[in-house]
C-alpha positions in Angstrom: 0.0 0.0 0.0 1.4 3.4 -1.0 1.1 6.3 1.4 1.3 9.8 0.2 1.7 12.9 2.4 -1.1 15.4 2.2 0.0 18.8 1.0 0.2 21.3 3.9 -1.2 24.8 3.4 1.7 27.4 3.6 -0.1 29.3 6.4 -0.5 26.1 8.4 3.1 25.2 7.8 4.3 28.6 9.0 2.0 28.4 12.1 3.5 25.0 13.0 7.0 26.4 12.6 6.2 29.4 14.8 4.7 27.1 17.5 7.6 24.7 17.3 10.0 27.6 17.4 8.3 29.2 20.4 8.4 25.9 22.4 12.0 25.3 21.3 12.8 28.9 22.4 11.4 28.2 25.9 13.7 25.1 26.1 16.7 27.2 25.1 15.6 29.9 27.5 15.4 27.5 30.4 19.0 26.4 29.7 20.2 30.1 29.3 18.1 31.0 32.4 20.0 28.5 34.5 23.2 30.3 33.6 21.6 33.7 34.2 20.4 32.5 37.7 23.9 31.3 38.5 25.3 34.7 37.5 22.6 36.7 39.4 21.3 38.3 36.2 17.5 37.5 36.6 16.8 40.6 38.8 18.4 42.8 36.1 16.1 41.2 33.5 13.2 42.0 35.8 14.2 45.6 35.8 13.0 45.8 32.2 9.4 45.6 33.6 10.0 47.7 36.8 10.8 44.9 39.2 13.9 43.4 40.9 12.5 40.0 41.5 14.4 37.0 40.2 11.1 35.2 39.6 9.8 38.1 37.5 13.1 38.1 35.6 12.7 34.4 34.9 9.2 35.0 33.5 10.3 37.9 31.4 13.3 36.0 30.1 11.2 33.0 29.2 8.6 35.2 27.4 11.4 36.8 25.4 12.8 33.3 24.7 9.5 32.1 23.3 9.1 35.2 21.1 12.7 34.8 19.8 12.2 31.1 19.3 9.0 31.8 17.3 11.1 34.1 15.1 13.7 31.3 14.7 11.0 28.9 13.6 9.7 31.3 11.1 12.9 32.4 9.5 14.9 29.2 9.5 14.1 27.0 6.5 13.5 23.3 6.9 17.1 22.2 6.6 19.2 19.3 7.7 20.8 18.9 11.1 24.2 20.5 10.8 23.0 23.6 8.9 20.2 24.0 11.4 22.7 23.8 14.3 24.8 26.4 12.5 21.7 28.6 12.2 21.2 28.3 15.9 24.7 29.4 16.6 24.3 32.4 14.3 20.9 33.2 15.8 22.5 33.2 19.3 25.2 35.5 18.2 22.8 37.9 16.5 20.6 38.1 19.6 23.7 38.5 21.8 24.6 41.6 19.8 21.0 42.9 19.5 19.7 41.9 22.9 22.7 41.5 25.2 24.8 44.3 23.9 22.2 46.8 22.6 18.6 46.5 23.7 18.9 45.3 27.3 21.6 47.8 28.3 19.7 50.6 26.4 16.4 49.6 28.1 18.1 49.8 31.5 19.8 53.2 30.8 23.3 51.6 30.7 26.1 52.0 28.1 25.6 49.8 25.0 28.2 47.6 23.3 30.3 47.2 26.5 32.8 44.3 26.2 34.1 42.5 29.3 33.5 39.5 31.4 29.8 40.0 31.6 29.5 40.4 27.8 31.5 37.1 27.3 29.2 35.3 29.8 26.2 36.7 27.9 27.7 35.5 24.6 28.0 32.0 26.1 24.4 32.1 27.3 23.1 33.3 23.9 25.1 30.5 22.2 23.6 28.0 24.5 20.1 29.4 23.8 20.7 29.2 20.0 22.1 25.7 20.1 19.4 24.3 22.4 16.6 26.1 20.5 17.9 24.6 17.2 18.2 21.1 18.7 14.7 21.1 20.0 13.3 22.7 16.8 15.1 20.0 14.8 13.5 17.3 17.0 10.0 18.8 16.5 10.5 19.1 12.7 11.9 15.6 12.5 9.0 14.1 14.5 6.4 16.1 12.4 8.0 14.8 9.2 7.7 11.2 10.4 4.2 11.5 11.7 
């Protein structure tokens, strides 16, 4: 018996990629969040919404992680494992520059593009985020393609 895949409407395919990306982004955000908690950075993230609570910082961080993950799912084409992993690394670096070096410091009234130990720790966290997000996204896509 021959099985043929049903064509998927482009909007439905994009919505699935956004959903998979958002969930993958939360997974990446959890891993990055562990590093942020160890560095005592979550209260600083909470300051973006007028709080200094580590718990609020964790929620804000995971919300941002989900949004960025949804973006990853939308912009990254359905590609094989190694190119997808490379895209995750690149995405992490892009968001380190945009988020870690520009948007977050600017949002807190701090100098932007400051390099130092904190910036390097932030780079490590963003790389972890990108890699883990890509791995989870790959798992979702692989599972969906075999369902």
